[in-house]
N, C-alpha and C positions, 0 to 999 in steps of 0.2 A: 593934708598929705593924701595923696592919692590912696584908694583901698588895694591892699596886695591880695593877689590870689593866694588862698591856703596852699602850705607845702605839702603835697602828696607824694606817695612812691611813685607814681604812675604819672604825675602831672607833665604834660609836654607843651611846650608854647606852640601856636597854630602858625606861626611864622618864624623863621630863623632870626636870631638876635642880630648877625651881619645883614639880613635883608632888612630888618627895620631901619638899620643905622645908614644902611646904603641909600635907601629911600630920602632918609632927613638930609643926606649929602646933596641930592637933587632937588630938593625942595624950590618950587618956584620956576625950575627949567622944565621945557619940552622933553619928555624922557624919550630915549631911543630904546624900546624895549629889548630889542634882540642885542645891543651893545649891553645894555645893565644886566641883562642875563648871564652874560659871558664872563662880566666882571665879577659877579656874585659867586658863579660857579667856581672861578679862581680863587676868590677870597675863602669860601667854604672848603674847598679842597685843601688849600694850603692851611687853614686852622686845622682841618683833621688830622693832617700828617705832622704838623709841627706839635701837636697835643701829645704825639707819640715819640717823636724824634727831634734832635736839634736841626737848627737852620741848617748847619754844615752837612746833616745825614739825610736831607730832601734835596733832590735835584729838581730842576726845570721840567725835565720828563715826566718825573714823580708826580708834579704838580698838573701838568696837562693831561697826564693819563688819569688822574682821579677825578679831574673835571669833566673828563669826557669832551676836550678841546683840543684842536690843533695846537702844537707847539708854537707855531708863529702868532697864535691869538694872546698868547700871554704877553708878547712884545707889542701888541697892540694896546695894552691897558697899563703896562708897567715895564720900565726900562730894564729890570732885572729881577732876580729870584730876591735880591735882598730889598729892593724897593717895593716889593709885593710884602715881604715880610715887616718893613718899617711901616706901610701903610695899614696892615693888619694889626700890630701893636699901636699904632695911633689912635686907630678906632676904639680898640678895647679898652686903652687907657684913658681916653677921653670919656668913654660912658662910664668907665668905673668913678672918675671926679665927678661927672653928672650926679651919679648916686648918692655919693657922699655929700654932696652939696644940699641934695633935696631932703637927705634925713638929718643932717648936724645942724642945730641951730644953735641962737647963743643964749637963748631962754634956760633951755636943761641943764642941770648942775654938771661941772666938769665930769665926774665919776661915770654918771650915765651917759653924758655924750661920747666920752672916749671909747667906752665899750660898744656904743652903736655904731662908730666907725668900723669897728671890727666886725662886728655882726651883718653890717651891710656888705662886707667883702665875702663873709661866708653865705650870704644870702645869694649873692652873685654866683659863687661856686656852686652851689647846690642847685640853682637854677639853670646854670650854663655851664656844666662841668667841661664839657671840652673847650669854650672860650677860656676858661680859667686856667686850664692845663697850658694851653697855647700861650697865654699871656705870662705864665711863669717860665716857660722856656725861651719866649721872645725878649724877656726883661733883660738887659744887660748886666744889673746889679740888683738882687732883691732888695737891699737896704739902701738904694739909691735916694738921696735927699730929695729929689724932686718926683718921687712916686707920689701919686695922690694920696694913699691912706699915710705915708710919713709925714707930708706935709700938714695934714689935718691933724694926725696924732700929735705931733709936735706943738701945732697951735694951741690944740686943747690942753695939752700938759703945762706949757707955759701959763695959760690963762689959770688953771688949776694950782700951781705953784705959788701964784702971784695972790690968788684967793685964799691959799690956805687949805684947800681941799686935799691937794697932794703935797708931801712934805719928804724930806731924809735922802731925796736922790736927784741926781742932775738930770737936765731935761733930755740930754743925749742918750744917756744911759734908759731912762725911762722909755723913750721913743723906740729904741732898739729892742727892749723886751716886750711891748705892746706888738710891734710889728713880728717879733719872732713867734709869738703866742698865735697871732693871726695866720701866719704861714702854716703853723702845725694844724690850724683847724682847715685852713683850706686844702691842704694835701689830704688830709683824713676824709674831708668831703669827696674829693675827687676820686680816691680809692674805693668810698662807698662800702667799707666792710660792714658798717653799722647803718641801721634804719635811720631815716631823717629824725624820728622822735628821739631815738639813742644817743644820735650825734649830737643833736642840741643840749640834751640833758647832761652830756660831758663838757659841753664847752660853756656852759654857764659857771659852773664852779672854777673852770680854768681861768675865765676873765675876773671872776671875783679875787683868785689869787693873785692876779696882776695887780689888781688895785691896792689889795692889802701891801703888796709891795711897794705901792707908791705911797703909802701911810694912811690909806683910808682904813676905818676900823670895821673888823668882822661883819658887824651888822649891815652898816652902810654899805659895805662892798657886795655882799649877796642882794642886797636891795636894788642897788644901781644895776648888777649884772642880769636879775629877772627883768626888771623895767625895761632894759635896753633889748632883750629877748622879745619881750612882748609888743614893743615899738617896731621891731625890724623882722623877725622870725615867725611869729605866730599867725 
């Protein structure tokens, strides 16, 4: 697993997440730097605005002004505001799915594996709060069965129910519980009323409580939550 940078209050990525993802999109192609700069400016402007307002509350004029480009430039890259929002959502959702795939293996026991998924989402929100806020606004249904976290959580829960690590709760109910707790963590991280250290300290017992609700004993739940935090957050 790649070494993760330590979380600090002042840590800022040297390049925007959208910039990295858009470069990956054109890998192997001869880049047109001017065209790519305009496209990226539009995506980043839309993300800033969608992080604060709904898609309906943002106009094409708003995006063009925020991106400091002519209104017509938007239509050179996207058919409509909705197409731009869809592309931004696709990029972020695909990135989150990749993060989950990289962090969740099949060797780790289900309790720790399940919490790792939630903490990966938390780490994403801590590192990229604007992206996380925009993704929440763009998500058609926060409890969408096809959402990356929901898919991964359900897979791990079904595995844990089959192995006896989880018990006494249906898979659907357990998935809702995990996703709900994760959304609380993400919103807290976006609001950032607490330091990163205090936020993480609050989330470890929260997820240990989720594991207890899934039938894991108190000692095992606490150990799994702490191990998941070490693997993804520290």
